[in-house]
C-alpha positions in Angstrom: 51.5 -287.6 14.3 54.0 -285.6 16.2 55.3 -287.3 19.3 57.9 -286.2 21.8 59.2 -288.0 24.9 61.6 -286.4 27.3 63.9 -288.4 29.6 66.9 -288.0 31.8 65.5 -286.3 34.8 66.2 -287.3 38.4 67.4 -286.2 41.8 70.6 -284.2 41.9 72.3 -282.0 44.5 72.7 -278.3 44.1 75.6 -277.6 41.8 75.1 -280.8 39.9 74.4 -281.5 36.2 71.8 -283.4 34.2 71.4 -284.0 30.5 67.8 -284.3 29.3 67.1 -286.1 26.1 64.0 -286.0 23.8 63.0 -288.5 21.2 60.9 -286.9 18.5 58.9 -288.8 15.9 56.3 -288.1 13.3 58.2 -285.1 11.9 61.6 -283.8 10.9 63.2 -280.8 12.6 63.7 -278.8 9.4 60.4 -277.0 9.4 59.9 -276.7 13.1 60.8 -274.6 16.1 61.9 -277.0 18.9 62.7 -276.3 22.5 62.3 -276.9 26.2 60.1 -275.5 28.9 59.4 -276.4 32.5 56.6 -276.2 35.0 57.0 -276.1 38.7 54.2 -277.0 41.1 51.7 -274.2 41.3 53.4 -272.2 38.6 52.9 -271.6 34.9 55.1 -272.7 32.0 58.6 -271.2 31.8 60.3 -271.3 28.5 64.0 -272.3 28.8 65.5 -272.6 25.3 64.5 -272.9 21.7 65.9 -273.3 18.2 64.0 -272.2 15.2 65.3 -274.7 12.7 63.9 -272.6 9.8 65.9 -269.4 10.5 68.6 -270.9 12.7 67.9 -268.6 15.6 68.6 -269.9 19.1 67.5 -268.3 22.4 67.7 -268.9 26.1 65.8 -267.6 29.1 67.8 -265.5 31.5 67.4 -268.3 34.0 69.1 -270.7 31.6 71.8 -268.6 30.1 75.3 -269.7 31.0 74.0 -272.9 32.6 71.9 -274.7 30.0 72.7 -275.7 26.5 70.3 -276.9 23.8 71.5 -279.2 21.0 70.1 -281.5 18.4 70.9 -284.7 16.5 68.9 -284.1 13.3 69.8 -287.4 11.8 68.2 -289.3 14.7 65.5 -286.7 15.6 66.9 -286.2 19.0 67.2 -283.0 21.1 69.0 -282.4 24.3 69.2 -280.0 27.2 72.5 -280.0 29.1 71.9 -278.5 32.5 74.8 -277.5 34.7 75.1 -275.8 38.1 71.5 -276.8 39.0 69.8 -275.1 41.9 66.8 -275.9 44.0 64.7 -273.4 42.1 65.3 -275.5 39.0 63.1 -278.2 40.4 60.2 -278.8 38.0 58.8 -281.1 35.3 60.7 -280.5 32.1 59.1 -280.8 28.7 60.5 -280.9 25.2 58.3 -279.3 22.6 57.9 -278.4 18.9 55.9 -276.1 16.7 55.4 -276.6 13.0 56.2 -273.9 10.4 57.3 -271.3 12.9 56.5 -267.7 12.1 58.5 -266.3 15.0 62.1 -266.6 16.0 63.4 -268.6 18.9 63.1 -265.8 21.4 59.4 -265.7 21.0 59.1 -269.4 21.9 61.3 -268.9 25.0 59.2 -265.9 26.1 55.8 -267.5 25.4 56.6 -271.2 25.9 53.8 -271.6 23.4 54.6 -274.7 21.3 52.0 -276.6 19.3 53.2 -280.0 20.5 54.8 -281.4 23.6 55.2 -284.7 25.3 55.2 -286.2 28.7 57.8 -284.4 30.9 60.6 -285.6 33.0 60.9 -284.6 36.7 64.0 -282.8 37.8 64.5 -282.4 41.5 67.4 -280.4 42.9 68.2 -280.8 46.6 70.0 -278.1 48.6 
C-alpha cells in the first residue's frame, strides 16, 4: 500500500524559508512520478513541482520557479521541497504525492496536480 506523509510545515514570516519532508512507503520511486501540490482555503489544487523518475524529467510551476526546489533521497524513500522567499500567498496545506507507472512527463503532473496517491498534508502559513 502506497503511503505518504508530509511534514515540516509551520508559521514563517514573509521572506523566510521552510523545508518540507515526505516519507514514502509501500513503493520505490523508480517507477513513479512524485511531486508536491498545495491547496489554499477555498481554492483547488495547485501543482508545484514534480519529478518523473521513469524519464528523469523535472518541472516547476511558475509560482515555484526560482524559489522552490524538489529533491529526493531514493535510498531512504524520502522527498523534499525546499521553499525560499515565502510570501503570504504561499499559505496553504502542502501535500506530497505519487503516481505509478507515469505515462506523462513531469510538466503534466505540475499542470494537472493529478497524482494517484497523496498523504495528509502539512500546513504552511506565511505572515506578512
